[in-house]
C-alpha positions in Angstrom: 31.3 -29.7 1.3 32.8 -30.4 -1.7 35.9 -28.1 -3.0 34.4 -27.6 -6.7 31.7 -25.7 -4.4 33.9 -23.9 -2.4 35.1 -22.5 -5.7 31.8 -21.5 -6.6 30.8 -20.3 -3.6 31.4 -17.1 -0.9 30.9 -16.8 2.6 29.1 -13.4 4.1 32.1 -11.8 4.6 33.3 -12.1 0.6 29.8 -11.1 0.2 30.2 -8.2 2.1 33.2 -6.7 0.9 32.5 -7.3 -2.6 29.0 -5.5 -2.1 30.3 -3.2 0.3 26.5 -4.0 2.1 27.7 -4.8 6.2 26.6 -8.7 7.2 23.9 -6.8 9.5 22.1 -5.5 6.3 22.7 -9.1 4.3 21.6 -10.9 7.2 18.3 -8.9 6.9 17.8 -9.0 3.1 17.5 -12.6 4.2 15.2 -12.5 7.0 12.9 -10.3 5.3 13.1 -12.6 1.8 15.0 -10.5 -0.9 18.3 -12.8 -0.8 19.0 -16.5 0.6 22.0 -18.1 0.9 21.7 -20.8 -2.2 23.9 -22.6 0.8 24.9 -23.4 3.9 28.0 -25.0 5.3 27.8 -28.2 7.7 28.2 -25.4 10.3 25.5 -23.1 9.4 27.5 -20.6 7.9 25.8 -18.9 5.1 27.0 -19.4 1.4 26.6 -17.4 -1.3 26.9 -17.7 -5.4 27.4 -15.0 -8.0 23.9 -15.5 -8.7 23.3 -13.9 -5.4 25.7 -11.3 -5.6 24.3 -10.3 -9.2 20.4 -10.5 -7.1 22.2 -8.6 -3.7 23.5 -5.1 -6.0 20.6 -5.6 -7.7 18.6 -5.0 -4.2 21.8 -2.5 -3.5 20.8 -0.4 -6.5 17.2 0.2 -5.7 17.6 0.8 -2.3 18.6 4.9 -2.7 16.2 5.3 -5.5 13.2 4.9 -2.4 11.8 1.5 -3.1 10.5 0.4 -0.3 11.3 -3.6 0.3 7.9 -4.7 -0.7 8.3 -3.1 -4.0 12.4 -4.5 -4.2 10.1 -7.9 -3.3 7.9 -7.6 -5.7 10.8 -6.7 -9.0 12.6 -9.5 -7.9 9.6 -12.3 -8.3 9.2 -10.5 -11.5 12.7 -10.9 -12.6 13.0 -14.4 -11.1 10.2 -15.5 -13.0 10.8 -14.2 -16.3 13.8 -16.0 -16.1 11.9 -19.1 -15.6 9.5 -21.2 -18.3 6.7 -19.1 -18.6 3.6 -19.0 -20.6 3.3 -16.4 -23.4 0.8 -14.9 -21.5 2.7 -15.0 -18.5 5.4 -13.6 -20.0 3.8 -10.7 -21.3 1.7 -9.8 -18.0 5.7 -10.0 -16.5 7.1 -8.2 -19.2 4.5 -5.3 -18.1 5.2 -5.6 -14.8 8.7 -5.1 -15.6 8.0 -2.0 -18.0 6.1 -0.3 -14.6 9.2 -1.0 -12.7 11.4 1.0 -16.0 9.2 4.0 -15.8 9.0 4.3 -11.7 12.8 4.0 -11.9 12.8 6.7 -14.8 11.0 9.2 -12.9 13.1 8.4 -9.7 16.0 9.2 -11.7 14.0 12.7 -13.0 13.9 13.4 -9.4 17.2 12.7 -8.6 18.6 14.7 -11.4 16.4 17.9 -10.4 17.9 17.2 -7.1 21.4 17.3 -8.3 20.5 20.6 -10.4 19.6 22.1 -6.7 22.3 21.2 -5.0 24.9 22.2 -7.8 23.0 25.9 -7.4 22.7 25.8 -3.6 26.3 25.1 -3.7 27.2 27.8 -6.3 25.9 29.9 -3.6 27.8 29.0 -0.9 31.1 29.1 -2.5 30.7 32.7 -3.4 29.4 33.7 0.3 33.0 32.4 1.4 35.0 34.3 -1.1 35.8 37.9 -0.2 35.1 40.2 -1.8 37.5 41.2 -4.9 39.7 44.7 -3.9 37.9 47.9 -4.2 34.7 46.9 -5.3 33.4 47.9 -1.3 32.5 51.6 -1.1 33.3 52.5 -4.9 29.9 54.2 -6.7 30.1 54.9 -10.3 28.1 58.1 -9.5 
């Protein structure tokens, strides 16, 4: 391995540190075909580039939105194909697929916002329960 390659690549540990993902998760994404290392050292260690980091960050953002591995793979294939030379017709198809993922993501986001509102409301109810009633409020009657 040359020194210039060392400057532009990172081992799995650095990739894990930079993404907050475990080595095991990164290896799993390799096994299922979502993220392959760009190279390997002579000893067989995985080497990743900044492009790999960007791809992994995209994958990491999809996971909490509930995308399946298959959906992640399909979207990554669309993104990859858009970056390649595609015919005008093929690019239009890819843009349509991307638009569908955007719409799906917007719907998932709206659902999360709704759930966040419910969580905030629930927290408010719980917090009201932890405060003791104000003095003089008990047993008082305006009759």
